[in-house]
N, C-alpha and C positions, 0 to 999 in steps of 0.2 A: 552782179557782184554775188555770190550766195551769204547766210548767212553763222554759217559756220569761220569760211574765211575774212568773213566782219570780229568775228570775237577774236578769233588767232590773233588780227593784227593790233589787239586790244594790247598788248604787253608793250607792246614795240611805243604802238603812243602814248602810252604813260607812262615807260621809263623815259624816253626824248624826252617828256615835256620836265617829267621831275629833275634831269640832268643837267638843263635848260636854266630852270628855278635855280639850283644849285651853283652852277657858275653863277648870276645876275645875284646872290646872297651872299658871294664871296664863301662858299661852300665844298668849291668842287675839287674832286681828285685830280690831281693836276698832272698823273699818272695820264687817267683817260681823256683827260683836254688835250696831252698834244694829240692824240688820238684825232678828237673829233675837230679839232681843228686844219691836219691833214686834209679829213674831210670834207672842210667848210673849201682849200682852198682848189681839192679836184673838181667839186659843184661848180664853184664859181666860175672853173676852164670851161665848165662843160656850154654846152649849144640848146643845151634844152632849159639851161636855167634862167626864168623869166622872173625876174628880180625875187620873192623867198620860196619860192613856189619850181616841182618840174614840171615842165609841159606835158600835162596829159594830153595836147589837140597835135603836139608832132611826136615824131618818127625817127630814129635814128641806128645809123651803123657804128658801132662802135670801136669797131674799127679806122672804118674813117673820118670817123665823127661827120658824114654826109648828113642833111638834114631832110625829113621829105613829109608834107599835113598829110599822107596817107600809106597807109600798111604797104612795107614789101619787104622782099625774100631778107634777111639776116638783121632788119634792124624790131628797134624794144621800143614802148612806147618810154615816152615822158610817168612818172609816177604819180603828177598831180601834189605830192608831198609838200607840205612848209618843210624845208629845207632845211631850218637854225631847231627845228627839232627833230626831224628826222638821224639827223646826222649825228643827234647826242643820243642815240637812239644803237643799246649796245646789241640788237637782237637786227635792225632791221641792216638793209641789203642795198645797195645800188644796183636798179633795174641794167642797166649796161653792165655791171661789174669792174668797175670802177674799186668801187671800195665794200667792205664787212668781212665778215668774219673773223674782223682780228681778235674778237675775245672769244670767241669757241675756246672750250676746254679740247686738251690733247691727250 
């Protein structure tokens, strides 16, 4: 991964952790929490979920939910992220396209 991409993800990571903290101390925005809760439900049903992480050692076909141990055509790789923070990042996207973009300005 190149350094530019790492620094580009910094705002996603910080935002997710900040929103996670706000929820824990009772200062969460309830409209945002509704979206974060829906994201959590989606991740909980995903075959790439492994504990609190998206399994970066597996690949999945988003159409069929078939999981593979190696890359295949039309399969995406798990992102490896800590889900409780990623789900609360307004800037983050699910690599399979199941959620994200809900906070984009139109």
